[in-house]
C-alpha positions in Angstrom: -23.7 -5.6 21.5 -24.4 -8.5 23.9 -23.6 -6.4 26.9 -26.1 -3.8 25.7 -28.8 -6.4 24.9 -28.6 -5.7 21.2 -28.9 -8.3 18.4 -26.8 -8.2 15.2 -28.7 -8.3 11.9 -26.6 -10.6 9.6 -28.4 -9.4 6.5 -27.2 -5.8 7.1 -23.7 -6.6 8.4 -20.6 -6.5 6.3 -17.0 -7.3 7.1 -14.0 -5.5 5.6 -10.2 -5.6 6.1 -8.6 -2.2 5.9 -4.9 -1.6 5.4 -2.2 -0.5 2.9 -1.8 -2.6 -0.2 1.5 -4.0 1.1 0.0 -4.9 4.4 -3.0 -6.7 2.8 -0.7 -8.7 0.6 0.8 -10.3 3.8 -2.5 -11.8 4.8 -2.1 -15.6 4.0 -5.7 -16.2 3.4 -7.6 -13.2 1.8 -10.9 -15.1 2.0 -10.8 -14.9 5.9 -14.2 -15.2 7.5 -15.7 -14.8 11.0 -18.6 -16.2 13.0 -20.5 -14.5 15.7 -22.4 -16.1 18.6 -25.4 -13.9 17.9 -25.6 -15.3 14.3 -24.2 -18.8 14.5 -25.6 -19.9 11.1 -24.1 -16.9 9.2 -20.5 -16.6 8.1 -19.1 -13.1 7.4 -16.6 -13.0 4.6 -14.4 -10.0 4.0 -15.7 -7.7 1.3 -14.5 -4.6 -0.4 -16.0 -2.1 -1.0 -18.7 -1.9 1.7 -21.3 0.8 2.5 -21.7 2.5 5.9 -24.1 5.4 6.5 -24.2 6.1 2.8 -20.4 6.2 2.4 -18.6 3.5 0.4 -15.4 2.3 2.1 -12.7 0.4 0.2 -10.0 -1.7 1.8 -7.3 1.1 1.2 -9.6 4.0 2.3 -9.0 5.7 -1.0 -12.7 6.5 -1.4 -12.3 6.0 -5.1 -15.4 3.7 -5.3 -17.4 6.2 -3.3 -16.4 9.1 -5.5 -17.2 7.0 -8.6 -20.7 6.4 -7.3 -21.0 10.1 -6.3 -19.9 11.3 -9.7 -22.4 9.0 -11.4 -25.2 10.3 -9.2 -24.2 14.0 -9.4 -23.7 14.1 -13.2 -27.2 12.5 -13.6 -28.7 15.4 -11.7 -26.5 17.9 -13.6 -27.8 16.6 -16.9 -31.4 16.9 -15.7 -30.7 20.5 -14.6 -29.3 21.3 -18.1 -32.5 20.0 -19.7 -34.8 22.2 -17.6 -32.4 25.2 -17.3 -34.0 27.3 -20.1 -37.2 27.3 -18.1 -35.6 28.4 -14.8 -34.4 31.7 -13.6 -30.9 32.0 -12.1 -32.0 31.9 -8.4 -34.1 28.8 -8.9 -31.3 27.0 -10.8 -28.8 27.9 -8.1 -31.1 26.7 -5.3 -31.6 23.4 -7.1 -27.8 23.0 -7.6 -27.1 23.7 -3.9 -29.8 21.6 -2.4 -29.3 18.5 -4.6 -25.7 18.3 -5.9 -23.8 20.3 -3.4 -25.6 18.5 -0.6 -24.1 15.2 -2.0 -20.6 16.7 -2.4 -20.7 18.0 1.2 -22.0 14.8 2.8 -19.3 13.4 5.1 -16.7 15.3 3.1 -14.5 15.5 6.2 -13.4 12.0 5.3 -11.7 13.4 2.2 -9.1 15.4 4.2 -5.7 14.9 2.6 -6.8 12.3 0.2 -5.1 11.8 -3.2 -5.2 14.9 -5.4 -6.6 12.9 -8.3 -9.7 12.1 -6.2 -10.0 15.8 -5.3 -9.8 16.7 -9.0 -12.7 14.3 -9.7 -14.8 16.1 -7.1 -13.8 19.5 -8.5 -14.9 18.4 -12.0 -18.4 17.7 -10.6 -18.6 21.2 -9.1 -17.2 22.8 -12.3 -19.9 21.0 -14.4 -22.6 22.2 -12.0 -21.4 25.8 -12.2 -21.5 25.7 -16.0 -25.1 24.2 -15.9 -26.3 26.9 -13.5 -24.7 29.9 -15.3 -25.1 28.4 -18.8 -21.4 28.9 -19.4 -19.7 27.2 -22.4 -16.9 24.8 -21.8 -14.2 27.0 -23.3 -14.7 29.7 -20.6 -12.3 29.6 -17.6 -14.3 28.1 -14.7 -12.7 29.9 -11.7 -14.4 33.3 -12.4 -17.7 31.5 -12.8 -17.3 29.7 -9.4 -16.3 33.0 -7.8 -19.3 34.8 -9.2 -21.5 32.0 -7.6 -19.7 32.5 -4.2 -19.0 28.8 -4.0 -15.9 27.5 -2.1 -13.8 25.1 -4.2 -13.7 21.5 -3.1 -10.5 21.6 -1.0 -11.8 24.6 0.9 -15.2 23.0 1.4 -13.5 20.1 3.0 -11.4 22.4 5.2 -14.5 24.3 6.2 -16.2 21.1 7.3 -13.2 19.9 9.3 -12.7 23.3 11.1 -16.4 23.5 11.8 -16.4 20.1 13.5 -13.3 21.2 15.5 -15.0 24.4 16.6 -18.2 22.5 17.7 -16.1 20.0 19.5 -14.5 22.7 21.6 -17.7 24.6 22.3 -19.8 21.5 23.4 -17.1 18.9 24.1 -19.2 16.7 21.8 -18.8 14.3 20.2 -16.5 13.1 23.0 -14.5 10.7 20.7 -13.6 13.7 18.5 -12.8 16.1 21.3 -10.4 13.5 22.8 -8.3 13.6 19.7 -7.3 17.2 20.2 -4.7 18.4 22.8 -4.7 22.1 23.6 -1.4 23.8 23.8 -0.6 25.2 27.3 -1.0 28.9 27.5 2.1 31.1 27.5 2.5 34.8 28.5 2.7 36.1 24.9 0.6 38.4 22.8 -1.3 35.3 21.4 -1.8 33.8 24.9 -5.6 34.4 24.6 -5.8 32.3 21.4 -6.4 28.6 21.6 -3.8 26.5 19.8 -3.5 22.8 19.3 -0.5 20.5 19.7 0.2 18.3 16.8 0.9 14.7 18.0 4.2 13.2 17.1 4.0 11.0 14.0 5.7 7.7 14.5 5.1 6.5 11.0 6.8 7.8 7.8 3.7 6.9 5.8 1.9 9.7 4.1 -1.3 7.9 5.0 -0.9 9.0 8.6 -1.5 12.6 7.6 -5.1 11.8 6.9 -5.8 11.3 10.6 -8.0 14.1 12.0 -5.7 14.3 15.1 -2.7 15.1 12.8 -4.4 17.0 10.0 -6.4 19.5 12.1 -3.8 21.2 14.4 -1.9 22.9 11.5 -5.2 24.1 9.9 -6.6 25.3 13.2 -3.4 27.1 14.3 -3.3 29.0 11.0 -6.6 30.6 11.7 -6.5 34.3 12.7 -6.3 34.8 16.5 -9.8 36.4 16.5 -11.3 33.1 15.5 -9.5 31.2 18.2 -10.1 33.8 21.0 -10.5 32.2 24.5 -13.4 33.6 26.5 -11.6 33.2 29.8 -7.8 32.6 30.0 -8.3 30.8 33.3 -10.7 28.2 31.9 -10.7 24.5 32.6 -10.7 22.8 29.2 -12.9 19.9 30.2 -15.6 22.1 31.8 -15.9 25.4 30.0 -16.4 26.2 26.3 -13.1 28.0 25.7 -14.0 30.1 22.6 -15.5 33.5 22.9 -16.7 33.9 19.3 -20.3 32.8 18.5 -21.1 30.0 16.1 -22.7 32.4 13.6 -19.7 34.8 13.5 -17.2 32.0 13.5 -18.7 30.2 10.5 -19.2 33.5 8.6 -15.7 34.7 9.1 -14.3 31.2 8.3 -16.2 31.1 5.0 -14.9 34.5 4.1 -11.3 33.5 5.0 -11.6 30.3 2.9 -13.2 32.2 0.0 -10.1 34.4 -0.2 -8.0 31.2 -0.2 -10.1 29.7 -3.0 -9.8 32.8 -5.2 -6.6 34.6 -4.3 -6.6 36.6 -7.6 -7.5 40.2 -7.0 -9.3 40.8 -10.3 -11.1 38.0 -12.3 -14.1 39.9 -13.4 -12.5 40.6 -16.8 -12.6 36.9 -17.6 -16.3 36.6 -16.8 -18.8 35.9 -19.6 -20.8 39.1 -20.3 -24.1 37.5 -19.3 -22.8 36.9 -15.8 -22.3 40.6 -15.3 -26.0 41.3 -15.0 -28.3 42.1 -12.2 -29.3 38.5 -12.1 -25.7 37.3 -11.7 -24.0 39.4 -9.1 -20.2 39.0 -8.9 
């Protein structure tokens, strides 16, 4: 910051130590603090959790505190939606749900890649409650057909959609550069799939499951499983650092990606029989 002629604001700065529980226990003095030349009268003491750009980070990067805060906020909006739902038509209720609650669920959800399943279930519970509020579905009805009728991707697929979208954008624009640098393109080979872009998965030097949450490690398997049509290279003789390698347009890519993940969310071929009768109306298309 000094080299860029910037000044640190002590009142808006927090300090956190991040690591595994076993690693943090090895720190002899957990109340470690730091001083900065730009703020000589202010001492920064390690805190947990801390907030950055609207996301709450804890020292283990479990995001449990963030999801707790997110649940409290979303369920408040869902309760409000239930109160006014009798006065709204289906389209209006669905728009409110998407613009308010889903916007919160999707914000920075790429951070949730490969997090603990219990946290994913907590996020899915929010979406389930939202779907019941929009469709006025009782609790004893199975929720999967309701979600499918709304054409909503489930939480794991929403996270996967965000991560793959960021990956696609990184290849098309080489921005942001810090994200593009995390991916290594597999050298082309004279095979039937040689016109499809594949990624190399970096070698994992750690046996810890935590390492699987790295974008550089988590993305290549997801990307390589995409159909070749979504990974088609515009010019097999391209230079990776200069030319956008993918031939498919952003609109087509995201449309086909959502369709693919929708099938993954709802692999059952026939769930309409489980739908409440009032969902099978002209106001609630399947």
